[in-house]
N, C-alpha and C positions, 0 to 999 in steps of 0.2 A: 596716159595709162598704158599698160602693156597687156597683150593677149597671149595666153599660154594654153596650149591644148591639153597639157597633162595636169593642169591644176584647175581648181574651181575658181569661179569669179566671185570675189567678195569685196571689190573696191581697192584691193591692194595691188602692188606691182609685182608681176611675175615675169621673169625673162624667158626667152626662147633659146634653145641650143643653137650654136653656130656649126654648120656642117659643110663639107665640101660639095661641089656641084655634082659629082658622080653619084655619091650616096643619096644626095637629095633627090635626084631624078629617079633613082631606083625605088626609094620609099614612096614617091608620088605615084608611080605606077602601081605599087602594091596597095595603095590606099585610095585608088581612084573611085572605088565604089563604096567607100565606108560612110560617106555622108557626114564626116566630121574631120577635124584636124588631127593629124598624127605627128608626134615629135620623133624625128629621126634619131637613131643612135649617134653617139659622138663618132665622128669620122677618124680614121687612122691618120695620125699626123697633126690632128687638131689638139691643142693643149686642153687637157682635162679641166672642166669647170669654166671654160671661156664662155661668157654670156654677154649679151647686149640687151639692155633694157629698152623698151619701146620709146621712153621719153628721150633716150639718147640718140635716136635716129632722126636725122633732119630730112626734110623733103628731098627725095632723090630723083633719079630718072623717072620718066613718065611711066615706064612699065612697073615701077615699084609702088605707084600711088593707086589705091583702089577707090572705087566709088563708095557712097554711103550704103548702097544696097549690099555690097560685098562685106563691108564692116558689120552691118547689122546681122548678116548671116553668121559671121564669126562669133558675134555675141550670142546668137541663138545656139551655135554649136557648143559653146561652153556650157550653156544651160542644159543642153541635152546630155553632155558628158557627166554632169552632176546627177543624172537620173531623173530630171524633172520633166521630161517630155520627149517628143520625137521631132527630129530636124530633117528638113528636106535635103536630099531626095528620098529619105528613108522613113517617111511617115506611113505607118501601116494603113492599108485601105479601110479597114473597119473604123479606125480612129477618124480618118478623114470623112467617111460617110456620116458618122455620128455628129461631127462638127458641122458639116454642110447642111445636114437635116435639121440641126438644132439652132444654130446661130450664125454660121459663117456665110458671108456673101462677098466673094472676091470682086473688087472693082477692076476696071480696065487699066488703071495706072499703078498697079502694085504687083508684087510677086510674093507668093506664099513662102514663108521661111520655116515656121515651126508651129507645133501645137503642144502646149504645156498644160500639165494638170492631169486629172484622172482620165478624162476623155472616153475611155472604153469600159470602165468598170461599172456599167449600168448608170453612170452619172455623167453623161456627156456635157451637162450644163455646168459641171465643176471643172471646166477647162477653158482655155482661151487660145486664140490663134494670133500669131505674130506675122506680119507681112513687112514689106519694105516701107510702107506708109502708115499703117494703122495697127491697132490692137482690137481684136473682136472678142466678145464674150456674150453669154446668155443673160439677157435682161428680162424685165417683165413683158409678157406677151402684149403686142399691140392689138387694140380692138378693131382698128381699121387699117387696111393695107395702104390706104392713101397717106397714112402717117409716115410711110417710108420715104416719100419723095424728098430728096435731099440733094441740092446742087453740089455739095461737097463730096459726094460719093458717086462718081461716074460709073453707072452700072448699065451696060448695054446688052445684058442678057435678053435674047429674043423671046424666051419662053418662061412663063411662070413668074413668081414673085419671090423675094427673099424670105427667109424664115421669120416668123412672127416675133421671135425672141432675139432677133439680131440687134446687138448694140455694138457700137464701135467708137473709137476716138483716134484722131490723127495724132501722131507723135508730137507734132508742132503745137497742138492744142492741149497737151497734157499740163496739169498744174505744176508749178515749180516745186511745191511741197508735196511729196508723196510719202504716205506712211500707212501703217496698219491701224485699223480701228476696230472696235467691238470688244465686248467683255467675254462672252462665252464662245463666240465664233469670230475669228479674225478675218477681216476682209481688207482689200485695198481700196481706199477712198480716193476717187478721182474727181470729187467735187460735184456740185449740182445734183446730188442724189445718186450719182453713178458709183456703183461698187462692184468689185470683182471678187467672187467667192470661189476659191479653189480648194475648199475643205480645210482640214486642220493641219495642213502641211506648212508649218511656219517657215522652215528653210526655203521652200519653194516660193512662198510669198516674198520673202526678203530678197531672194535672188532675182525675182521678177521686178521688184521695185528698183534694184540696182540696174537692171537692163533698161527699164523705162527712163530712169534718170539719165543714163548715158546717151541713149538715142535722142532724147529730148534736147539735151544740152548741145548736141551736134546739130540737130535740125534747126534750132533757133539761133545758132551761131555763137553760143556761149563758149564752146570749145571747138578747136580745129578738128578736122577729120583725122583720126588716128592713122598711122602707117604701120605696115608690117615689114619685118625683115624679108628679104627676097625669097627665102625658102617657103615661108608661110604664104606670101603673096602669090607665088606660083601655084601652091597647092590650092588656094582659093579659086584662082582662075581655072585650074583644071577641073574643079568640082562644079563650077558655076553653070556650065551647060546642062549638067544633070539636074541642077536645081530648077532651071528654066523648063526643062522637059517635064519635071514633076509638077510644076505649076500649070503647065498646059494640060496635063492629065487631070489635075484637080479641077480645072475649069470645064473640061469635058464632062467630068463626073458631076460637077455642079449643074451644068445645063441638063444632063440626063435626069438628075434628081428633081430639078424644078419642073421639067416636063412630066415626069412621073407623078409629082404632086398635083400638077394642074389637071392631069387626065384621070387620076384615080381617087383623089381625096375629095370626099363629099362634105365633110365637116372640118372646120379649122381646128377645133379643140374638143376634147372629150367632156361630155356633160353627163351622159347616162351612166358611164362607168363609175364615177365617184358617187352618184346617187344610189346605185345598186350596192356598192360597198358600204355606204352609210346606212342603208336599210338593214343590212346584216348586222352591223355594229349596234344599231339602236335596238334591234330585237334581242341581241345578246345582253346588252346593258339592262333592258327591261326584265329579262329572265333573272339575271343575277340580283337585281334590286328586289325581286319578289322572293328571294331566298333560294333560288336554284343554284346548285353547285357550279362554280365558274370553270372547274376543270373536268369534272366527270358527271354530268347530269344523268339521272336514271332514265331508262327507256320509257317508263310510265310518265315521268314528268314531260319528256319530249312529246309523248303522245297527247298529253293535255294541252301543250302549246301549239299543236298543229302538225306534228310529224306525220309522214305517210305510213299507213298500216292497212294491209290488204282487206281484212274483214271490215274495217271502218269505211274504206272507200267503196268496196263492192256491195256489202250488205246494208250498211247504214247510209249509202249514197252520199258520203262526204267527199265528193270529188275535189272539193276545194283544197283538200290536203295535198294534192299533187303540186299546187302552187305555193302554199304556205311553207311546205317543207324545204323549199329552195332558200329560205331566209333563216333557217334554224341550223345550229351547229352543236355537235357534241363536245363542247368545251372550248377553251381559249386556243389550244394548239390547232384544233381542227379549223377554227375561224381564221387564225393567223395565216395558215398555209394557203387557204383558199383566197384570202384577200391579197396575199403576195402575188399569186398567179393572176388574179383578176386585174390588179392595178398595174402590173408590168406589161400585160398583153392587151388588155381591154382598150386602152386609149388608141393604140395603133389600129386595131380592127374597127373601132368606132369611127375613126376618120375615114376609113374605106367605105363603110356602109351608111354613114350619117346617123343622126341621133335616133330617128324612127327605125331605120333598118337594124341598127345595133340592138335597140330595145326588143324588137321582134326576134332577132337572132338569140338573144340571151334568154328571153322568157320561153320561146318555143323549144329551145334546146333543153332548158330546165324541165319543162313539161314532158318532153320526149324521154329524157333520162329518168324522170320519176315513173313514167308509164312502163319503161323497160324494166326498172327495178320492181315495180308492182307485179309484172309478169314472171320474172325470174325468182324473186324473193317475196311472194305474197304474204308470208307469215312473219316477215321481219318488220321492225320499226325503223324507218329510214329517214334521214334528213341531211341537208348540206347543199351548198351551191356548186359542188364539183360537176354535176351533170351539165349545168349551164356554162360553167367555165370550160369544160371539154368541148362544149358546143361552140364557144368562141374560137377555140383552136380549129375545130372542124370548119367553121365559117371562113377562117383565114385560109385553110387549105383549099376550100371551094373557090374562094376568090382568086388564089394564085393559079388554080387549074384553068380558070377562064381568062384571067387578065395577065398571065405571066409575061406576055410580050410587052406590056406597058411598064413593067418593073425592071429597072436597071439590074444587070447581073450582080453588081456589087451589093445590092440590097436583096435581090431575089434569093441568091444562094444561101447566105447566112440565115435569112428569114425562114426559108423552107427547111433547111437542115436543122435549125434550132427547134422548129415546131415538131418535126418528126422525131428528133432526139427526145424532146420533152414527153411526147406521147408514148414513144417506145419504152422509155424508162418507167413511166407511171403504169403502163400496162403490165410490164414484167414485175414491177414491185407489187402491184395490186394482186397479181396471181399468187403471190407468196403470203398474203395476209387475208384471213377470213373476215376481218372487220371492215375491209374496203369493199364498197359496193361497185364492182366492176360493171355490173349491168347498167347502172346509172351513168357511169363514165362513158361506156361505149354507146349507149342509147343517146346521150347528149351529143357525143361526137358525130354519130351518124346523122342525127337531126340537124346539127349545125352545118355539116357538110352539104346537105341537100339545100338548106336555106341559103347558104353562101353561094352555091352554084347558081341558084335562081336570081338572087339579088345582085350578083356581080355582073350580070348582063349590062353592057354599056347603055342599052336603051332604057333600062330601069334605074341603074345606079348613076343618075345625073344630079348635079347640085341645084338644078332649077326647079320651078314649080311643076313642070311636066313630069320630071323624074319623081318628085314627091307624090304626085297623084298616082303614078304607076306603081310606086312602092306600096302605097296604101292598098291598091287593088290586089297586088300580088300577095301581100301579107295576109289579106283577108282570105284569099284562096288557100294559102298554106295553113292558116289557122283552122279553116274548115276541114281540110284534109287531116290535120292532126287530131281534131275532135273525133272524126269518124274512126281513125286508127285507135284512139284511146278507148272508145266505146267497145271496139272489138277486143282490145287488150283486157278490159275489165271483165268481159264475158269469159275469156280464156282463164283469167285469174280466178274466177269463181270456181271453175272446175278443178284447178290446181289446189285451191284452198280446201275444197271438200275432199280431195284425195289425200290430204295430209293425214297420216295415221293418228296424230295427237290432236290436232285442232279440228279435223273434219267431224268426228263424232260430236264434239262439244258444240260446234257451230250448227250441225244438223239438229241437235236438240234445241238449240237457241232459236233457230229459224222456225222450228216446228212449234215453238212455245205458244205463239198467238193462235194459229189454227187449231192446235190441240186443245187449248183452253176453250175456244169457241165451241168445238164439238162437245166437249165435256159439259160445258155450261148449258148448252142447248138440251142435252139429255137430262141434266140434273134439275133444270128449272121446274118441271112439274112435280118433282119429289119433295122440294122444300115445303110447299103448302101441305103435303101429306104428313110430313114430320110435325109441322105446327098443329094440324088438326088432331092428330093422335095425342099430342102433348096437352092440348086444351081439353079434350074429352077425359083424359086421365085426371087432370086437375079437378074437373067437375065431379068425377066419381069420388075422388078423395074427399071433396067437400061434403057430398051427400053422406058418406060414411061417417065423417066427423059429426054431422048433425043428427044422425041416427033416425031420420024421418023416413028413409027409403028402405024397404025390406031387402034382404039378400037375394030373394028370388027375382027382384027386378034389376039388381046390380050385376049379377053374374052374366046374364045374356049380353049386357053392354060390354063387359070385359071380354067375353068370348069374341065379339065382333072386333074389338080393338086389337086383340091378339092376332086374329086372322089378318087384319089390315097391316099389322106390323110385319108379319111373315111375308105378305105380298110385297111390302116395301123393300124387304131384304132381297127378295128375288130380283126386283127391278134395279137395285143398287149393284148387283153382281153383273149386270149387263151394260153398265156405264162404259163409254169409250175412254180409255186411258192412253193418251198418245206418248207419254214419257214417264220416267220414274217419279218425277215430282208430282204429277197429277195422280199417279198410282198411290202415292203416300196420302194425298188428300182423300182419295176415294176410300182407302183403308180406314181412315178416321171416321168417315161417315158410316161405314159398315159397322164399326165398333159402337158408334152412337146408337145405331138401330138395335144392336144386340143388347145394350144396356137398357134401352127403352122397352124392348120385348121382355127382358128379365124383370123389370119393374112391374109390368102388367101381370106376369105370371105370379109373382109374389103377392101382388095386391089381390088377385082372385083367391089364392090360398088363405090369405088373412080374412077375407070376407066369409069364407066357408068355415075355417077352423077357429077363428078368433085368437090365433096364437100371436101374442105380442112380440115373441122373439123374432118373428119374420120382419119386423120393422127396423131393428137395430143390428149392429154387428157388421163385419166386413162384407158379408154376403146379403145383408138386409136391404130393405126397400130404400132407406135413405142413402145408402152407399151406391145403389144403382142409379138413383137420380143424379147424384154428384158426378159419377163416372160419365153419365150421359152428357151433362153440361160440359165436362172437361174435354170430351172428345170433340164437341162442336167448337170449343175455344181453340183447340189445336188445329182444327180444320181452318179456322179463320186466320190464324197466324201463318200457316203454310201458304194460304192464298195471298196474303199481303206480301210475303217474301217472294213469291213467284212473280207477282206483278212488278215488284221493285227490281228483281234480278234481271228480268227480261224487258224492262222498261215498257210495260203494258199499261194501258189506261182502261178502266172499267167504263164502258159506255152504257148509259141508262137507256132502257127501251123507250 
């Protein structure tokens, strides 16, 4: 085959230009730091179009014959020129950090040549690393670090262990048949269940297959080692020291990252993060299944499902809402944004603090954010996991503030700057929108920062049993402190709610409902028997009049006494304590009932004296007074029932 720097590699033969020595050396100087092959322009005096194919070059002098390592790097350079990855010595540090942290573990007998694939686009596992001996990619996480022991991979790193997802295969062990497999997602099948997934980039996968086939065929002796024309060979030799220097830097970074993982990572993998995300999703699915709008649920519905609301927390003592509101979201977009933030940052932070520490960080931050929201927005209905998620970022900042010396600069700088950029953007964006609860965000951030500062201490944040017990004790103290702070916040929120010009008077009336009714009922209790006694005496007098057995001289004194008692009852009704307008309305109906009762007694006395039958009928007659009296009592009972229902009161029998 032939190698050409100005053309892509697809298995066909491409020639190199032939140039004279002076221009060749000039171009080599110009491209010494490019990290790839450069085709020099045609030299003056050289016939236009003169080319020599690689297959036409026979083994020449020793300085024109390169080793397999050199040729493999040339193959990688061609991949890089096609835009499929990064070739040493120009592999960006963030790409290298992502690979070393995810799957790359350089052995002592190889040199790093390239990283191809996405690598940096938040999908470091959709890339692979090419060395002079092996190909590395991200496989399934190993459950036990002992599974790494492999005599075929000489790894003399003094600190730490390789990444749990490290998979590799030596070029000499590659299967003879390499091809793409899969229906919806194409992967490279290496046999024995080993597959390389680089995303949906089919040209990249095909180019990588071509590379692997070529290096395998050379490694197993199926093909001779290719040669380069002198100009290309010299350029490779000129670049090779930079490749070796980049490999040394990669090993230094690998050792630093392993030491950083050994000293700072408490958990091997995230467990709590996906559980918290799953809880939010399950609650959302349950709400939608019950008929709640998936895009824009109403505040009332959110309140019914457990959202935080100041009056409910403060006056109804439903403090549990501060916790349940963390798992509720105002629609799919709200949920998706929070889950994206949680699932991208949570696993990193959970590995720092361990499962228990991260669970405490998440929950305490969520509660701290909810408490801050309660204080600032006590009359708003609030929900969402953003307070807890901001707490995760706060915990990360707290950890970096304490343990920054344990984090390699290549990881520390982008981690810290990325966190600060995220927080800065969200704070500025939140200040421009009235629907974003900045109090919850900042409250969760502050709480998470404090929790992170405490839990990041090396004496507490240890992966052994002693560290676990210390974390339990510290978390208990932090929880107790947050409980006390939340109690103070609730008291302050009470004052802010009562000072609200709209809700304050309504709540004052509602809070006064029970005591006001008790005072009213206590004063009213002796009057009901008096109503009943006068009514019974009146019915007895009417019965005597209907029978005609009792003379008027005996009935009139009885009626005079009942009229006097009714007037006395009226005066007592006027002194009843009415604590709110609702009780005033009930009292007014009782006063009207007494008035109609008194009117019926006066009419009855006139009928006994005058025997005027017209006093019995008509709109102002005796029968109308009796009906009006009964109606007023019925209205009183209706208002009482509505009062108890509105204020959720229960009538206690003496």
